[in-house]
N, C-alpha and C positions, 0 to 999 in steps of 0.2 A: 688630601685624596683621600676620597670616601671609598675603604674598599672594607668589606665583612662578609668573612664567612667564607665557608669552602668556594660558594660560587660566585662569588664577587664580578669575576671575568668572564664566568663560562654557566651560564642557566642548563645547558645540555647535560655539561663536565656533572654537573650537581643533581641531574635525574636521571642518571642509571637505572633500570630495574630490579639491579643487582642487589641482594636484601646486604651482602657483605658493605655496600660504599653508598646506603642509601640514607641510615638511620642516624645523621644528625638534627637533632632537635633543636631549635633556638636561631638557626642559623638562616640568616635573608642573606640574597643576591641585590647589588644595585650594581650598574657602569661604573666603573670609574671617573668620578669630577672631583671638580676643582682645578686650581692653576697651579702650575710649577713654580714656584719663588711665589714671585708678587704675583701669581695669578691668578685670575676669574676668568669664568664666573663657577663662584661656588655651589654647591648643591643648595636647591628650595630646601625652603622648612618641609614640606612635602615629601621631597626624596631622601631626607635625612631622617626620615621616620620608622623607626625599627619596624618590623614585619609588613613591609609597604610591597616587595615585591611579589611577584607573581610567578615564582621560579618552583618548576614542576617537583623539584627535589623538596620542598618546603611540604608539598599536600602527603610527601609521602615518607614524612621523619617524624613520625609520631613518637620517636626514638629508638635508641640501636635495639635490633633483636636481642639481643647477648650482651651480657657485662664484659668488657674488656679481656676479663681473665678467664671468663668462659668459653671467647671465643678464640682465645690463645691457644686454650685446652682443647679446642676443635682443629683449628687449623695448624699449629705448631704438633705432632703427634710425635713422643718419644721412638726412638728403636736402639737397638744395641750399639748401633757404630754411630750413633749422630742424631739428628732430628730428622724427620721426615713429614715433608708438606705432601701430604695425599700420597704420598708411594713418590714425590722428587726428593732428593736428599740435598740439604742445608745444612752449614757446618754445623756443630752442635754452639760453637762461639756467636753465630751470628741468631741461631736462635734462639740463644740464652739472652743475647742483648733486645730482640725483639719484643718478647715476652714481657720483662721487665719494663721494655720502653709503652708497652698499653695500659700498663698497671699505674704508669704515674695518669691520676687524676688532673691535677692541678697543674697549669702554666709554669707556678713555681715551680714544683718538681720535675718536670721536663726541662727549665733550663737549668738548674742544677745537675741534672743528668748530662745533658748536653755539656755544658761548661767542661765537665772534667771527661767526656768520654766522645768529644765533635766526632775525632776522627773515626774511632768504631762506629758509630752512627750512620756517616756516609758509606764507609766501607760497608756496611752491612746492607742498607738499605740499597745501593749498588749491584750488590751480588743478588740480590733475592729480584732485583727488577729486573737483571740480565738473564738471569741464567733458570728463573723458572719459566717455567714454558706455559702454565695456566693462567689463564688471562684474567680469570675470575682474582685469581691473588696478585697479580700485577696489579691490578685496578685497585685494590685496596690498598697494596703498598704506595702507589705513587700518589692515591689521595693523603694519605699518613707525611709523606713529604710534604706537599702543598700544604695542607693543613700545618705544619709546624713551620715553614716558613713563613705562612701568612700570619699567626701567633705573633713572631718577631722577623724583620725584614733579616737583620743582620744574621742569620742562621745562613744564609746563604753559603756566608765563610766559609764553614765545615767544609762542602764540595770543594771549595774551591783552593782549600790548605789540603784537603786530601790529594786531589789532582795532583796541586802543586809535589809534593812529595812520594807522587809515582809518576816524576818526571814526563805530565801528561798536561791536560786542560780541561775544564768539566765539560766541555761542549762534546767530546766523542762518546761520553756515556748517554747523554739524552737525546741527543739528533736523530740516532737510526731509528727510535721508536717512533718518528714521524711517519715511516715506513711501514709499520705494524699494519693488522687489516681491520680493526676494533678501533670505532667511532671514538667510544671513551678513552680508552687506554692513549693514540692518538694525541686530544684535544688535551688531555690533561698533563701528557707530556711537554707541548707546546707554552700550557700557562706554566710550567714549571721553569722552564727554558727563557720562559720572558720573564721571568720574577729574578731568574740568576742574573739575567742580562742588565737588567733595568735597574736592581738593588747592590749589584756586586761590586767592589773597588775596580774588576779586571772587566777590563770591555770585550764585547766579541768584536770578533775581526775577519777580514779576508775571507778564504772559503768558506768557513762556519757562519758568519754573519749572510752572504751573501745567499746560502743555501736554506736559510730560514726565512728569508727577506722572500725568496723565489716563492717557498711552500706558501706562507700568507700570501703573496697573489694566485697562486693556484686557487686557494682555498676562496677569494674572495671572487675570482673570477667565476667559478662556479656557481656562487650570487648571481653574476650577470647574466648567465644561459639561465637560471630559473627565472628572472626577471622577464627575461626576454620572449620564453614560453618554450624556449628549446627541453625536450625532454631529459628529465635526471634519471639517473638509475637506480632502482628502489630494491628494496630488501634487508639490509643490516640494518636502514635508520630510516623512518616516518621521513616525510616532509617536514614535519613540524618541529622534528628532532634538526632533521638537517636544517634547515632556518636557526637553531639555537645555536648549533656548532660553530654555525658562520657567525654571529655574536662574538661569539668567543675569542675565535679568529681576530675580529676587530677589537676585542678586548685587550688581547696579546699586541697588535699593534699599538694601539692607545699607550700600553704602560709602556714599551719601545720606545715612543717619539716624544718621552719625556725627557728622554734624554740628546743634549743636542746633537752628539757626534753621528746617533741614529738617523738623526732627522735629515743628513747631509746622505747618509747611505742609503734612506730609503729614496732618496729623490733619484739619487743616481742609478738607482736598479729601476725608474721608469714607474716606481710608486704610485706618483700623483694622475698619470693617468690611471690607471689601477682603483683606483677612488672615485676618479671624474664616472669611470663607467657604469662604479656601483650604482652611485647616485643619479647617473641617466639615465637608469631602470627603474621599475618599481619594484622598491625595497620598503620594508616594516617601517614604521619609524626610530624603531629603537636602532637597527642596523641605518640608517639616515643619520641618527642624533651622532653614533659614532665615527661615522665618517666625517660628518662635519667637525667632530671636536679632535680629529685626526687633522686637519687643515688648519685650523686652530693652532693646534698645538706647532706646527711647522711654522705658521706666521711669527713665532715669538722671535724669531730668528731677521735681521734684515735681510742677511741675503737671500734667504729662502722667498722674502716678500717682494725681492725683485724677479727671481728665478721663477714665482708663480705667476708673472705679469701674462707669461705667453698660454695661459691654460685654459683662459678664459672662463675663470672660474664664479664670476659676479652674476652675471647670467644665469645660472644654474643655483647660485644659492637664492638669489632674488625671486627664483620661480617655487621655490620649496618654502620660502618665507611667506609667499601672497599664500599658500596653500594650509599652512600648517595650520596644525589646532592643539600641538602641544607645548605648553610652555618651556620646556627645556629645549625643544628643536627652537624655536625661539628663542631663545636666549643664547647659544652657542653661536647660532648664525651673528645676531649683534654682536655677541663677542669677536667672533672671525672677523667681522664690517672693522671693528674696532683697530683690532689689531692689524691689518692692513693699510690703516691710516696710520696709525699711532706708532711702529713699529719700524716702518718704510724710512731711512735716514734721507735717500733722495726726494728732492722735491717732486722730480718729474713725473717718480712710481708712486709718491703720496693724489700725485692729479691726476694720472692714470686711473687709479682705482677710483676716487672720487666721483669723478667722468664716466664711469662703469655703472656707479651705482645712481648717477643721476641718470642715463640713459635707457638705466632697466627699472626704472620710475620707484627706487628705493625711498624717496623724499616721500612721496605717497605714503608710503604703507607705515614710514615711520610715524607722520601725522595722523595715520590711522590708529596704530598703536600706542600712542601718546594718548590719547582718549580714556585708552583702560586703566586700568587698578591692577599691580599687581604685587602679590608677597614678596618677589623678590626685588631687593633695592638695584641691585644690578643690572636688572631690564631697566627700569627707571634712568639708571647714570647713563649707558650706553647709549639709548634713544636720546638724550639730550646731549652726549658728544657727537653721537652723529648728524644729530640737525643743526647743530653751529658748525662743523665742519663741511657738510654741505653744502650751509648755504654761501659757506663766504666762495666756496668752488662754483657756486651757481652765478655770483657776482663778478667773479671775473671768467668766466664763460665767454669764451669769443665765438664765430659761428662756424670755423676751423676745427675749435675745440668739440664742438657739438656734433660735427660732421665725423671727425675722426674716434670719437667715442663711440657715435652710434654703428661706424663700420665696424669695428673691434667688435664689438658686441655680438656679429653676427646677423645682428635682428634691424635690417634694412624697413624704413617705411617713408611714405611720401610727406616726411617731413618739410619746412618750407625752405631751406637749404636748397636739397635737390634740383629745386626749379627755380632758383633766385640765377638769374641771368647775372649780377653783380658779383654772386658769391662767386663763382664757375671764371671768373675773368680777373678773379683777386686770387683766387686760389686754388687753381688746377697746375701751375705749375709745383705747388709744395707737395702735392702729389708723389712726386718725384723722391722726397726726401727719405733720408735713411736707409736709403738703394733700393727703393719705390715699394718701402712698407706697404702703404695701402693701396697701393694699386695692386699689388701679388694677394691681399686680403681677396679687393675686389673680385678678382680674376678667382680665387679659388672659391668665393661665394657663387660664382655660375658654375662652378664645376660638381661641386656638391652638395650645394642645396636642393630643397624638394621644396619650399617653401615658393609658390609662385609669386607673392608679392616683393620677399625678399629678388629672387629673381629678378620680375620687373624691375625696378630700382635699378635694383646692378648694373644690368644692360641701359640702363637709360642713364648711368654714371659713365661710363665705359664710353657713349655718343659725345656726354658733353666733355669729360674731358678730351677727346680726340678733338673737341672743335675749337676748344679756347686753345690746345698746349701745340704749336707746329708741327713738332716733332712728334706727336703723340700716338700717330699712327704706328710707326717703326715699334715705340717701346710698347702699345699692347700686343703688336705681333709677337715679337720675340719674347712676352710674358705667356702666349699661347692662350691669348683673349679674345682677337678677330674670330678665331673658330667655334670659340667657347659660345659666342653672340651667333652665330651664324647657325650652333647645330638648336637652337633655340628658337628658330625661325618658326619652326612646325610643330612649336608645345602644343600640347591640349587647352593651357591658358589663354583666353585673347588675350588678356594683359601685358600677357609674358611675349606673345608673338610682336604684339605691335611694337614693341619698347624693342627687342631684337631686332625687327626690321628697319626702325628707326636709327636705332643703333650701327647697323650695317651701313644704310644711306648715307651715316656721317662721316663713316671711315671711305666710303668710295668718294664721295663730295670732295670730301678736305683731299684725297687723292688727284682727282679732278682741277682743283685749285692750283695744286701746287706744279701740277705738267702745265698747268696753263700759263702759270708765275715763268715757268722755264721757257714753253715755247717763247716766250712775248720777249724774255732777256735775250734768246738766240737768234731773234728776226733780224736784230741791224748786224751784228756779225757775219747771217749769211750773205744778206746784201752787200756789203763792204768786199765781200769776197768774191760776189761775182762778178763785181766791176772791176 
């Protein structure tokens, strides 16, 4: 996992305009990359290069304005009864510790101090950030905590140990800070919470985890509003800073989803719909990458692969792959595709993902990508793997598989199966399988799609189903399909109107034929009764 410096998860957190927290020379930001355990893709060479970040903090970080000792002397002023932080009282014990901690210049010196005074460190940091009201000081303290954890992930234990001795958990110290008004403070606290949750031996659970995930979803939903053109309140942060703060939130999610238990909790919290909502709206390539990275992490679990089938992920990712100009985005999409085919344990699930990729023209995209040269070997390996697996699926592809995959993708087009008399004669009854799964998708498209071609093909297919399945009219009526087709008889698009009219005629003709047969069967009985 490549996480370097104070801003590895959040460029906005690293770009505060406050002098006390911006002077970190030589630190760079990159989003977290690399695979958990045997995970891939690793960061490309260009992404591993130091200083490649465009983090706003770096442009302002020519060095600390003052040395740590000078800063300590200015921030923590002596008073007769203890220490005063510009008019705010703190204990002499906390003041003395923070001054000594700031004077430790090397990681080795800090580590030695934390090994012997870990409990005091946690106590001091928690006291300062919870009892001091001046935002600038709280920001500075949170930055120190974040840097301390980043230098050594095992240091998260000092907060858990302190909380345990206080018969508490670590989360109540940090979660309330998500409600503060200052964006820098809020998102720095969110980063620290993610690191504690991901690197600590004690998992975040229950209401604490639900609260944190709901906060993440709310922040990501604000990106959905921006992407759809809805106005966003301004004042405290610029639109650029706001975008960077959302990237920070996405980074927190990436870190959390490296832990398998949190993956299940995120899905249960309807987090996948949140991710898909962000991807479905216009967003920058960095946030796009982070959201797909999160999907890729989820797909490491076979159970998650099974669950993710319902979210129609493949069409969205294939569209992004088609338009992608960033190698890192291409790489993470290919890696996600590979996970779907490689980690799924059920053959039916693997086949469904493969068919969805074939339907979305991923094979053609892979053939084009194969002609390009990449510095990252992972891309070439994933392309080769996907071409092989999808090629095998094409060989086994039946006309019904093709139709099923196209229907589930929601992207109906006039492919040959729709107008094949043989196809409908042999397969109309199969639309009833799995509790009418495909028919429900078909009628849903008539209800929600705004694509004229999709509506025209869907109306046509309803008519063909009714024509070739004797009890089709009753099934379609029960699913609400008849009314949906009739609604489109006045559609502005000519093809939609035409196919809706034909479908309604087939519904009515089918009824007349059934009624005619009934009358014929009743005639002999009527004649016998009269005699």
